[in-house]
N, C-alpha and C positions, 0 to 999 in steps of 0.2 A: 377368477378375475373377471370383472364385468367388462362390457364393451367400452364403456366410457373410460375405465381405468386403463385398458389396453391402448386406447387411442392416446391417452395422456402420456403413457410410457413411450409410445412410438414418437409422438411429437417432441418430447424432451430429448430423446436420443438423436433424432434427425437434426435438431438445432444445435446439438452439443459441439460439433466440430467447428461450425462457423462462429459460435459464441467463444470458444477457446481461441480461435484464430484472431478475433478482435481483441481478446485479452492479451494475446501474445504481442500484437502490434502496439497496443497501448503501453505494454511494458517496455518495448523497444524504444518508443518515443520518449517515455519518462526517463529511462536509463541514459539516453543520449543527452537530454536536457540537464539531468543531475550532474553529469560530468562536465558539460560545456559551460553552464551558467557561472559557476564560481571562477573559472578561468577567464571568461568574458568580463566578469565584474572586476577582476584584477586588472585587466587591460584598460578598464575605465577608471583605475586608481581608487578602487573601493577600500575603505578602512576595514579592520577586523570586525567592528560592530556592524558595519554595513553588510559584510559577508554573512554574518549571522542572520540579519534581517532578510537578505536575499535568499539564503538557504531555506528559511522558513517559508518564503513565498513559493520557491520552485518545488519544495517538497509537498505542495498542495495543502500546507497547514492553514494559511490565512483563508484561502478559498473555502476549505472544508468548514471552518468555524462559522463562516457567514451564511453558507447556503445549504448544508447537508440536512438540517432538521426540516426546513420547509420543503426541500426536495423529496425527503422521505415520505412526507404526507402526500405530496403530489403524485409520487409513484404509486402509493396505495390507492389513490383515487382514479388516476388516469392511465396508469401503466408506465413501464420503464422505457419503451422504445422511443416515444416522441421526445422525452427529455434527453435521451442519449443522443439523438440526431441533432437537436438544437444545441446542446452543450458542446458536442464535438465540433460542430461548425464554428462556434465562437472560439474554441481552443485553437483550431487550425488557423483562423484569421489572426488571432493574437500572437501566435508563434511567428507568423510571417512579419508582423509589425515589429518584432524584436530586431529585425534587420536595420531599422531606422533609429534605434535608441542610441543616444550619445552621452548619457550621464547615468550615474547610479540611481538617482531618484526616478528618472524616467523608466529605467529598467525595472525598478521595484514596482512601479505602478502598473506597467504592462504585465509583469509576472503575476501580480495579484489578480488581475482580470483573467489571465490565462489559467491560473490555478483554480479559479471558481468554475470555469467551464470543465476543466479536467476532473475536478472533484465530483461534479454532478455526473460526468460520464462514467467514472469508476463506480459511483454509487448505483447508477442504473444497471451496470453490468453485475455488480454484487447482488442486487435485488433479483435480477433475472435468474441468476444462478441459484440463489436460495429457493426461489419458487420451483425450480426444476429438481432440486436436491432430493426430495422424497422419492422421485422416480428414477434416480441414478444409483442409489446405494452408497454405503459407507466407503467402499473402495475408491469412489470418485470424489469424495468430499473435498480433497485437497487439490483437485485438478485445476480449478480456476486460478488459485494463487500460484500453483506450479507453472501454469502457462504464462502468467504475468511475469513471474520471476525469471523464467528462461529468457524472456526478452529484456527484462530489467537488469538482471545480473550478468548475462552472458552476451547476447546478441547486441544489445544497446551499447555497452562499453567498448566491445571489439569494433563495431561499426564506427562508433564515434572516434576511437583512436586512429582509424584509417582515414576518416574524413577531416580530422582536426589538425593534420600536419600543416605546419607553417601558419597556424592560427587562422584557419579558414572557417571562421564562425558562421559567416553567411551561408556556406554550403551546408553546414549542420542544420541551421534553422530552416532552410528550404526543404531539406530531406525530412525533417520532423513534421513540417507542415504537410508534405506529401503523404506521410504515413497516416496522419489523422484523416485526410481525405480518403485514403484507401479503406479505413475503417467504415466510413460512410458508404462507400461502394459495396462493401461486404454486407452491411446491414440492409441496404436496398436490395441486394441480390437475394438475401434470405427472405425478404418479404415477397419478392417476385416468385420465389420457389415454394411459397406457401408455409414457411416456418412462422407460426403464429405464437403470440405471447401467452404464457401460462399465467392465469389470474389467481390471486388468493381467493379462497372461499369467503363469502360475505361475512363481515364481522358482526357478531350478534350483540355486542355490548352497546348500551345506549350512552356510554360516557363519551366525552369529547376527545379531541386528538391529544391534547396535553395530558389528560388523565391516562390515556393509553401509554404514553411515554413514561409517566410516573410508575405505572404498573411494571413496565419492563425494568425500570431502574430499581425496583424493589426485589428483583430476581437476583439471588446471591450469585448464581453462575454467570449471569450477564455482567455483574459487577467485576467478577474475576476476569472475564474476557476483556472488558474495557480497561482494567488496570494494566494487564499484561500488554495489550496492544499500544496503549499510550506510552509506557516506558520503553517498549521495543522500538516504537517509531522515533522516540526522542533519541535513543542511542544510535539508531541507524542514520538519522538525519544529521546528527553531529559528525558522524564518520564521513558521510557523503559530502557534507558542506565544507569540511576542513581538510580532507585527505589531499585534495589537489593543491590548495595553497601551501600546506606544510611541505608536501613532497617537492613542489617546484621551487618555492622561494627559500626554504630552509635546508632541505636535504639535497637540493639541486638535481632532482631526478627529471627524466624526460616525460613527455605526455604519454609515450608508450608504456613507461613504467607505471604511471598513474592508472592507465587502463588495466594493466595486469593486476595491480593491487585491488582495484574495484572488482575485477573479474574473480579474483581468488576469494575475496570476502563473500561475494554473492554466490559463488558456486558451492561453497561449503554450506551456507544457509539454505540454499535451494535443495541440495542433496539430503540434508536432514529433514526438510519438510516433505519431500517426495518419498524418501525411503526409510525414514526414522519412525514410522508408525509402530513398529514392533516394540519400541521402547515403552509405549503406552501400555502394552500388555505385561511388561515386566516390572514397571515402577509406577508409583502414584504420581499424579500430575504435580502435586506440590513439591515432591522430591526433584522431579525433572526441572521445575522452575527454579528451585534453589541452585541446582547445578548450573543452569543457564546464567544465573547471576555471578557465579564464580568465574565462568568463562568470560563474561563481559568485563569483569573487573581486571582479570589478568590481561586480556587483550587491550583494554583501555590504557593500563599502565605501560605496556610495551609501546603503544603508539605515542604516548606522552613522553617517553624517555628515549625513543629510537634515535640513533645517530647515523644510520645508514639504511640501505635498501632492505637487507634481509631481516633485521630486527623490526623494521616497519612492516614488512610482509608478514612476519610471524604474528605481530599484533593484529593485523587485518584478518588473518585466518582464524585466530582464536576468538576474536570478536564475532566473526561470522558464525562460528559454532554456537556462541551464546545467543545471538539474535535468532538463529535458526531454531534452537530449542524453545525460545520464547514463543515464536510463531506456532510451533508444533503444539505447545500447551494451549494457546488461545483457540486455535482452530479445532482442536479435539473437544473443546467445551461448547463452541457456539452452536453446534447441531443439537444441543440439549435445550436450547432456549426456545420457548413457544411464543408466538405472536405474529403480527403482520410483518411480512418480510421487508417492506420498505422502511418501516420504523426500526427494525433490528439492524438493517444495513446502515441506516442513518446514524444510529448511536455508535455502531462499530466504526464508521468512518469519522465521526466526530471525535472519538477518543484518539484515533490516529492523527487527526488534524491538530489536536492539542499538543500531542507529542512532537509532531513535525514543526510546529510553530515555536513552542516554548523552548524546546531543546536547543536548537541552533541559536536562538536569540540570547539565552542565558550563556551558552558557550561563547558567543561572540563578546559578551560583556566581560566574562572571565578572561578571555584571551586578550582583550584590550587592557585589562588591569594588570595581568601577570605576563603570560607569554602565549602565543597562539597554540603551541602544542599542548598546553595545559587544558585547552578546551575539551580534549577527549575525555577528561576525568569528570566532567560536570554532572553526568547522570548517575554516577555510582552511589551517592548518598540515598537517592530515591529508590534505586534498585534494591539496596540492602534494607531500606525501611519497608519496602513492600513485602519482604519476607515475613514481617510481623503481621501485616494486614491480610496476606493471602491465606485463605482457608481452603483445605482440600474439599472438593465437591462431593456431596453425597449422591445418592441415587436420584436421577432426574425424575420429574413428575411424569414425563413420557417423552420418548425419543421421537423425532420426526420420521425415523425409519420404521417405527412400529406399524404393523398392518392396520391397526385401528385408526391411527393418525393419518395414514395414507388414504384410507377410505373416506375420512372426513374431508381430506384435501383433494379429492378427485375434482380437479379444477375444470371450470368452463374455459374453453379455448376461444379467445376473442379474436 
């Protein structure tokens, strides 16, 4: 191993803990908002359709669709750190502005701005991790999402359930704003301690930015990843957007019960992502994906038909199993995609944004026409249709963990 390679490995590992800490905090903040915003919207007399629109905004769907593609280009050109700092500052300020919203339209507008900042922040973190991934090894490939999900699924809902007693929405918004500012402090501390950003090797192609995106979109494995992430995000966003309204207004459950439901669904999904890697050694990805669709279908039906806490809880757990398996499939494939990390992260985030936006909006329309619990069934036709479109991946052209590829990516540390 050359001196430059050794330095790159050391740099990547030194920055890993602080990078994962930022991802953990980002997950906590997002998890708190995803639980709080639907209840806050209900307190502002939001309709079912408005709940769907708001769920699309708080799920970072609208923001992702507007900003991730240009942000991916900027990350490849200027680096991830500066975009992360600016976007997180905007996100923190917008979160505090939520304190002054008094109508659902104002809430939707502020959430759209907030979601843009948060989308860029997540994109920058994703790109930074992908740049370090060749120096971390396969065993750590799921660590970033795992850290985010610990905050999103576990710490965020539990902390929110504690703070949200007696509808203290302002306390939650202030706490989330403080978490975003803490991320900035950690980023600044990383810089002071000398953790520098890993840069992609110069791109040799003479083609333009859009042409490079088109090349990525012709990669069959990339298309598989984008399909899975889009449908998984839609299913997850529908659950998060409507679990609180259904539990509180129809099943008459407490906020603490809602927190437990979200915690249960998230814990199952997170455990499968962190500890389910062995399934990939036993079964083909397309088989695991089809199994995930069955779990999603059973869980969604239970949620739509539940008449009490335990049937609702069973639906949440089974749905979490399905979404966890979907994430396992997509993350096992993304490391096989070659290209500039900012653009890969942008397309990855864009597909999640489509799912986060369209899923809750369509679910809200269905809920308005039929019944709010029926909203949980809206993603099932597309999940089953994707079985026909999903093709099992063949051998990759070259893995980013191959020694030859690592040698080519022995990055200059800026």
